[in-house]
N, C-alpha and C positions, 0 to 999 in steps of 0.2 A: 632677379634682383631689381628693386627691393621686393619684399613680400607683397602678395596681391592686394592686401587691404591697406597698404601704406601708400602715401603720395608718391607719384613718379616724377622724375626730373623733367624740366621743361625741354622741349625739342632743341631750342637754341643752346641750352646748356650741354645737352648730349653732343650736338654738332661741334661745339667749341672743344669739348673733351677729346673727341675723335681727331679733330684737326691738330690738336696739340700732341697727341700720342702717336699718330700715324707716321710722320716723317722719321723719328728715331727708330721705330720698329722696322720700317722698310729698309733703312740704312743698315741696321744690324743684321737683318736677315739676308740682305744682299751680300754683306761681307762674309757671312758664314757659309752660304750655299756654294761659294766658289772654292772651298777648301777640301771638299770630299773627293777622294780618289775612287774611281770606278773600276774595280777588278772584274775581269770576265767571270761570270758564274760558270758552273760546271757544264751546263748545256752549251753556252757560248764557246767555252773552251773546246769542247768536243767537236762542235760544228767547225770551228776554225781550223784545228789541226787536221781533221779529216778532209776538209776542203783544200788545204794547202798541199797535203801529201797524197790525195786521191784514195784514201783508205775509207773503210766503213766500220771501224772498230768502236765498241762500247768502252770508252775510257772515262765517261762521266761517273760510272759506278765505282771507279777507283778513288774518286775524290770525295772528301767529306761533304755531307749535305749542306747546302747554302742556307743561311738564316733568312727568314722572310721579314720584310718590312711591310706590315699589314699583309696584303695579299702577295706582294711581289718579292722574288728572290734575286733580282738584279739591281737592287738599290745599294749604292756604294757604301753608305755608312753602316750597313749590316754585313758587308762582305769582308770578313777579316781573313788573316792569313797566319799560318803557324809553321813551325819546323816540320811537323808531321805532314802538313799539306804540301810543303816544298818537296819532301821526299816522294809524295804521291805524284807530283808533277814530273819528277825524274822518272818514276816508274811508267807513267803514261807515255811520255815522249819516247822512252826506250821501246815500248810496245809498238808505237807508231813507226819508228825507224825500222824495227825488225820486219814489220809487215810491208814496208815500202821497198826495202832492198831485196830484190829477187835472188833466190838461192839457185837459180838456173839461168841458162842463156836463152831459153825459149819459153813461151807461155805454157802453163800446164795443159796437158791434153784434155780437150773437151769431148765428153762422151754423151750419147743419148741412150738412156735406159727406157725401155718400153715394158711395162709390167701390168699384170691384171690380178685381180683377187681370185679368179678361178684357178690360177696357176701358182698362187703364193704358197709358201711352205705352211703346212697345217690346214690348208683349205678343206681337206676331206672331212675334218671333224665339225666344220661349220656349214658346209653346203647341204642343203635339204633340211637344215634345222634352224639356224639363225640367218643364213644367207640362202637366196634362191638363184640358181644358175639358169640362164635363159639359152635358147637355141643359138643366139648370135654371140654367145660367149660372155655376155654381160652378167654381172652379179648384182642382185638387188638387195638393198638394205630397206627393211620395213619400219625400223625404229632406231632411235639413238640408244646404243647399248654401251654399258660399261665394260662388257666382255662378250664376244670379241669386239674390239674397237675397229675403226676404219684404218688402222695402221697397215701400210703395205711395205713389208720388209725389203722387197726387191727394189723399190724406188728409194734408194739409199744414197746419201751424199758421203762418199768415202773420204773426201777432203772438204774442209770448210771453204765456202765461197759463194759467189752469186750464181743462182740457178734460175732457169726457166721451168715452170711447172705447167703441164697441160693435162687437164682432166676431161675425158670424153664420156658422155652418157646422156641420159634423158629421164624425164619423169615417167614412171611406170604405173599403169592402172589409175591414172589421175587426169582430170580435165583441166587442172591448174598446174602452174610451175611448182617445182619442189625445191626448197632452199637447202643449202648445205654449206659447210665451212671447209676450207683447205688450210691445213696447218702442218706442223712437223712435230715429231716426238722422238725421244731417244730413251735408251735403257739406263742412261747415266742418272744416278740418284741426285735429286735436288736441282737438276738442270731445267732451264726454262723450256716450256713447250709452246712456242708461239702459234698464234692463229693469224694467217696472212690475209684472210678476207672471207666474205660471205657472198655466195653466188646462187644462181638458180638455173635449173634445167627446165625447158618447156616440155610438154608432153609430146610423145611421138618420136619425131626424127632426132637422131643423135646430134648433140651439140658439143663443141669443145670450148672450154674457158682456159685462158692462159694468164699467168701472172709471173712477175719477177720477184724473187725473194732471196734473202741471205740465209743460208743454212749452215749450221755448225757441222763439225766433223761427225760422221756416222749418225746423222739424223734421217728419219724416214718420213715420207709424206703420209699424212693422215687426213682422211675425208670423213666428215661427220654430218649426217642428215639432221635437219631441224624441222619442227612443226609437223612431223608425221609420227604416229604412234600406233601401237597394237590396241585397238579398241576392245576393252573387256577381255584382254588376254586370249583372243580367239586363235592366234597362231598356234599356241601350245595345244589348244583343244582340238582344232580341226586340221592342223598341219599346214606348213608354209605353202605347199603347192595349191591348196584350196583357198588360201586367204585372198580376199578381193580388195583389201585396202590399198592406199597409195604407197608407192615405194620410190626409192632412188636407185636407178640402174646405172652402174659404172662399167663401161666397156674396157677402158684401159687408162693408164696414167703414164705420161712421159716426163722424164726428168733429164734436162739438158744442162750440162755444165761440168766443171765451173766455167762461167762465162767471164772472160777477161775484158774489162772495159778498155784498157790501154796497157801496152807492154813495150818497153819498160814503163813502170808506173810513173805518175806525175812526180811523186816524191823522189824516186830514183834519179829522174832527170834533173830535178832541182838540186840534188846533192852532187851529182857526178858529171853533169854537162861541163865540158871544158877540161876535164881530167882524163888521163889515160888509165882506164881500168881494164885490166886484162885477166884472162883466166890463167891460173897456175896449172901447168900441165902435170898430171900425175906421173910418178916414176914408171908405172906400168900403164901405157896408153890403152890397153884393152879393157881396163875397168870402166872406161867411159861408156861402154856399151851395157853395163850392168844397170838394172832398174834401181838399185839402191845408191847409185853414184850421185854425190852432191858436189858440184864444182866449187873450187876456192878461187877467190879473186884477189888481185893485188893492184894497188894504185902506184903508178910510176910517175914521179915528178921530176921535171927538168929544172924548174925554178920554183921551189916549194913555197916561198913566202908570197910571191905575186900570184901564183895559181890558186893557192888556198884563200888568199885575201879576196880574190875575185869571186870565188864560190861563196864565201861567208858574207860578202857584200850583197850578193843576190839573195841569199837566204834571209839575212837580216832585213833587207828592204821589204821582202814579202811578209815576214813575220811582224815587223813593227808598223806596217801599213802606211809607210811614208818613206821618202828618201832618207838614207842614213849616212851621216858624214864618215869619212874614212877613219878619223881619229877614234870614233866609237867602235868601229869594226876592229881596230888595231888591238883592242883588249882581247877579242876572241881569237885573233891570230896568235897573240902571245900565249893564250891557253893551249892552242894547238901545238905550238912549239914546245911548251913545257911538258905536254903529254908525250911528245916524240922523244924528248930527252930522257924520259923514264923508261923507254923501251917499247912504247906502244907503236903499233903499225900506223901507217898513214890513215887508213880507214877508221881505226879505233880512235885516233887523235881527232880526226874530223868529226866523228860522232860526239865526242866529248864537247867540242866547241859548239856544235849545233844544239846539243842538250842545254848548254848554258844560255844560248840565245832564247830558247823556248821556256826557260825558267827565269828570264830577266824581267824586271818591272816594265820595260818597254813593250814586251809582248803581253804579259799578264794583266796589265792595266791599260785603260784607254787614257793616254796622256793628253789631257786637256788643260790649256793655260787659262787662268782666270780672265774673265771678260769675254769678248767676242771670239768664237772658235775660228781657228784657221781652216783652210780648205780641206786639209787632210783629216783633221779632227771632225769636221762636219761630215765628211764622207763616211768615216767610221761610225759616227752616231746614226746617220741615216741608214747605213747598211745593217748595223746590229739591231736597229729598231724594226726594220721591215723584212729582213731575211735572216737575222739572228746569227750572222757570220761576218767575216771581214769583207771589205769592199772588193768588187770585181774589177777587172781591168778597165772597163769603160768608165766606171765611177771614179777610179783613181786618175784616169786621163783627164776628166773634167776638173778634178781637184788640182791636177798639175797645171792646168791652164788658168787656174785662179778664178773660175766662173761660179763655183758653188756659193761662195761668200758674197760675191758682188752682184750676182744675177739671180733674182728670185725665180725667174722663168726657168733657168737651167736647173735650179733645185727642184722645182715642181716637175720638170720633165723627168729627172732621174727618179723621183718618187713614183711617178706613174709607171715608169719602166720596171722598177723593182716590184711594184704591186701586181704587175701582169706576169711576172716570172714565176718559175716553179718554187723558188725560195720563199715566196710569200706564204706558202703553206706553213712554214715554220712559225711565222708570226701568228697566224690563226691559232695554231696549236698551243704555242707558249703563252700567248695573251689570254686565251680562254681558259687554259689550265690554271692560271693564276687568278684572273679576275672572277671567273665563275666557279673556281675551286674544282675543276674537272680532274686535276691531278689526284684528288682524293676519292675518285669514283670507286676504287677497289678497297677503300678503307673499311667499309662495312659490308656484310653479307646478309641480305634480307632473309628472314626466317622463312624457309621453304613451306612450312605448314601454313603460315599466314599468307604468303604470297607465292603460290605455286606457279604463277605466270612468269616469274623471273628466271632468266637463264643467261648464259654468256652472250648469246646473240642479241638479246634485248639490251644488255649493258653496252655492248659495242655500238648498237644503233643509237642509244641515248647520247653517247659522246659525239658520234657523227652528226646527229641532228643539231646539237648546239653549235658545233663548229661550222656546219654547212649554213646554218641560219645566220650566224655572224658574217660569214663571207657574203651571203646574199644581201644583207643590209648594206655592206660596203659596196659591192659591185653595182647594185641597183640604186645606191644613194638614198635608201629608204629613210624616212623620218626617224629621229631618235625615239619617238613615241612607240615605235615597233619593238623597242626593248621590252615593253610590257604588254602591248596590245597590237595585233595585226589581223588581217583577214586571210593570212596564209601561214602555212607551216612547212617544214622540210621533213618529209616522212618516208618511211618504207612500210612494208606489210606488217612488220612486228610492232612498230610504233602505232600504226593506224588501229590495229586490234586493241592495243592497250588504251588508246584514247577514244575508242568507239567511233571511228571514222571509216566509212565503207568505201569500196571501190579502189583501194590501193593494193597492188599486187607486186611481189618481187622484193628482194632485199636492197635494191638501189634507192638511195636517198634522192628525192626529187621534190620540187615545189608543188604543194597541194593547196588549192583554194578551200577555205573552211566554210562550213555552213554558218549562216548568220547567228544561230543560237549557240555556237561552239564556245567553250571556255578556253580553247587552245589559242595559240598565237602569242608570241612573246616568250621571253626566257622564264618568266615566273611559273608557267604551266608546263615546263618541259621536264621530262622524267629525270634527266641528269641532275638538274637543280634540286628536284625533290629528293633525290637519293642522297646527294652530298650534304643536304641540310637535315637529314634524319639519321637515326641510328640503326636502321635495318628492321626494327620491330615496331618502334613507336615514332611519332613525330613530336617535335617540341616547338610550340609557338615562340618561345624565347629564341631558340637557335635560328629558326627561320626568320623571325623579326630582325635579329641582328644581321643576318645575311642580307636582307633587303636594304637595311639602313646603310651597310657598308658598301655593297656592290652596286646597288641601283640608285640610291639616294645620295651617296657620297658622304654619309655621316658616320662617325666612329663613336659608338657609345662607350662610356667609361667602363673599366673592369668592375665586376661585382665586388662588394665588400668581402674581405677575407673571412669575416665572422659569420656570414650568412650561408647556410647549407644550400646545395644545389637543389633544383626541382626534380623530383622523381615521380614518374607516372604511377597511378594506382593499378598494379598488375591484376588486381581482382576485377577491374572494370566497374567498380562501384562509384567512382568519381571521375569526372572529366578533368583534363588539364586546365580547362577554363576555371573550374571550381577551385582547384588547387592554387592556381595563380591569383585568384581573387583574394584568397586568404594570405598568400605570400605578400601581396601588395599592401597589406595592412601595416607592414613594418615601414616606419618613416624613411629609413635610409634605402629602401627598395622602390618606393612609390615613384619617384621622379623619373627614373630610368624606365621602369616597366610601363609607365603611362605612354611612353614613346614606342617601346619595342613590342609589347604584347598585341596591340591591335593589328599591326602588320602581320604578325605570326598567326593570329586567329583567322585572318582571311585565307591563309594558306592551308588551313585545316581541311579545306575542300579536297585536298589531294593526299593520298596515302604515301608511305615511304618510297614507293617505286613510281609514283607519278600518276597512278590511276585515280579517277574521280570517285568520290564516295559521299554517301549521305549518312552512313553509320560506320562506326569503327568495327574492325574485325577483332575477334577475340578467340582464344582457345579455351576460355572458361564458359561461364553461363551465357546463353544468348540464343537467338533464333537460328535454327538449323538452315543450311543452304544446300540446295539440290544441284548446284552448278557443277559441271564437269570441266576439268582442265587437263588437256592431253589424255583424255580418256579415263581419268580418275576423278572420283568424287572428292571435292575439296574437304578439308578437315576443319577449317575455321567456321566460326559462327558470327552472326551479326549482333553487335552489342549496342552501346549507347549511341544516340543520334549525334551527328556533327553539327556544330553551330559555328558558322564562319562569318557571323556578323560582328560589328565592332564600331568603335568611335575613335577617331584619331585624337591626338593631343590638342589639335586646334578645334575640336568639336564637330568635325565632319563625320556624320554617321553613314554607315554602309550596311546593307542588308545581307551581303555575301560577297564572294570573291569577285563576281562580275562587276558590281558597283565599286568595289575597292580598286580593281584594275583600271576602271574608267577614271577614278579619282586620281590615281598616280599619273595616268597618261594625259590628264588635263593640264599638267604643268611641264611642257616640253623644255622650258628654259632650265629648270632644275635638273632634268634628266641629261640635258646637254652639258650642263656644268659638271655634273658628276662624271660623265663619260670622258669629257675633255681632261679632267684632272687625272683619271686613271691612265689615259693614253700618255699624258705628259710624264707621269711618274715612270711608266714603262719605257718611254722613249729616251728620257734623260738620265735615268738611273739615280734619281734623287727624289726626295719628298718635296711636295709643293709647300711653300711657306707664305708668310704674310706679304712679302714683296711680289709674289706672283699673282695676287688676286686681280689686279687691274688688267693684266694681260689675259688672264683666263676669261674675264668678263668680255674683253674685246672679241675673243674667239667665239664665245657664246652668242654675242650680238651679231657678228658677221654671219654665223651659220643660220641664225634666225631669219635672215633676209631671204633665204631660199628654203624655208621649211625645216631647218635643223637636220639636214641630211648627214648621215653618218660619214660618208666619204668626204663631204665638205669639211666636217669637223677634223678629219685626219689631215686634209690639205692645210687647213689653218694652223693645226698643231705644228706641222713640219716647217711652215714659213714664219712661225711666231718667234718673237725675241727670246722667249724661254728656251725654245729648242736650239736656237743658234748661239746661245751664250752659255758659258760655264756657270 
């Protein structure tokens, strides 16, 4: 405004207009932003109750999915509550209490099971055919099979719990390490079959890998080899004994558990410390020796009101993340007494009162008063930002001393401590899940005919790459320009093969220096980003352009007009999306947005839906035949039309391809820092940034620019900013 060919207002007129409009906008936005309550989202809820009670339960899946504000699901104005959700909270805390309160007087017996595929039930029908047994007792898998799988029946978790899994083996007939996954499977229909991790065995000498995992009841350990295959089906032709290809040799698997971290549990101590809880002796004492015997317990109170009040005071203080006045606890004591009056046992009445505590607004919401946050609110905000759970004892102690609000150095010290702890991994996961859209990595499944390189190992590696890369940017305080351009990447063998980078072996993600001519480096060229911004078969310049605008540049394009149909690719391969979009932009109500979006997306056409570089599109229709082999099989796709990743930005900046586009985006670190700062502040405060936040955001950007716009510096300035420390 106004139209291009019309006279523009004088600068002094524009300045006067802004000066007149700015103060009331700031005042109104300041007033509104302090009114939004921030409810714990379901991940924060799960982390909090598990950390309080020492459990490891999935209770997030019991709760309704949280609404997203742009990318984020922890923004207060989008976190509503309903009667259905309140019932789910009751269900969730009931499960937590059930898991916390031991049904025995001693921890469950820990067993060590040692099993091998050579001795497993049904091994005879596989040995010599699909499996090869060696003289040392090891069994060799030469390929990933749908049947028989690498499930080992004898390595079975009879009861749910935390287990140690040890797999011993080596790479067979190979001069390189062989990669495999360790997971768990069950015969229960519809049950999850988790993969715990990817590992590799070196050739020759036997090696043992160990991991800790949570296994459900009656789950079996499953080992699956990757990146080895029967070349040209020669095993069936010449016999498994004569086959000379690489294999994965497994000598044995050990399953130790269930491993009890603490007994009684943290939750049981929280509930019953200070109370006399005794076992009720059975009428026939001999039944205590039976394997099926489950003891019953009874709480005996000498002074019910004071004893229960002390317990509920302790629980409420922990749950509410701050000291709780006695008059507030009195309401829960009254509930306990009313439950007792109806005939409930002491333990049943106590559970009812505890359930009420964990369904109260003081627990479910981060109670923040308008204006400057008090020390306890600041402790909660810092902890939920960086560890995604309630404050630990040290942070609460600093809050009790009143130093978080008054001493910026103390706030920075606590920030650094939390970032160095194990809980910081939750921040990395949750922030990248939202910001980069990694939570939708499984939303699409690439067409296996078009992209035979794709498998679960590659998808797992993609997610780990992006998370490891973001952590590296923080730990090394790399410049914000590394969001789009860097001379390094976080890779393993699977990613390196996809990206065409040599010399990377093994499934471990590590920092790799990139060749000077590499297109990799930065989030824009990572497989995870390419996958979540595609539909599995085709790429969309519009979708990828919107992704870059929102996630990297911090701009939110308007929603498309309801009357305009969506863009569909030409499945015949006769027209490129560039040609289709050119016609689409001829509509006047589409042109203004697409002139911003499309060039960004065109640059990303250099990468296919799984992140591989391409110069021509793959097609299953007409095209040039390809002789390439993937996992020993000839590919079925053909090469179609050429890729054109050139473009011109809305400002008239031309780029010949992705490389020039990447350099163009990286040349404006101030804008990249502004966008990242805004994302971090939204995630940290649980509210959207408004007009009144602009000046403080600019201060953060300018401060970070004094030292090269370091990512960790930006996080430091976010935590010490007025925006972070105020409601």
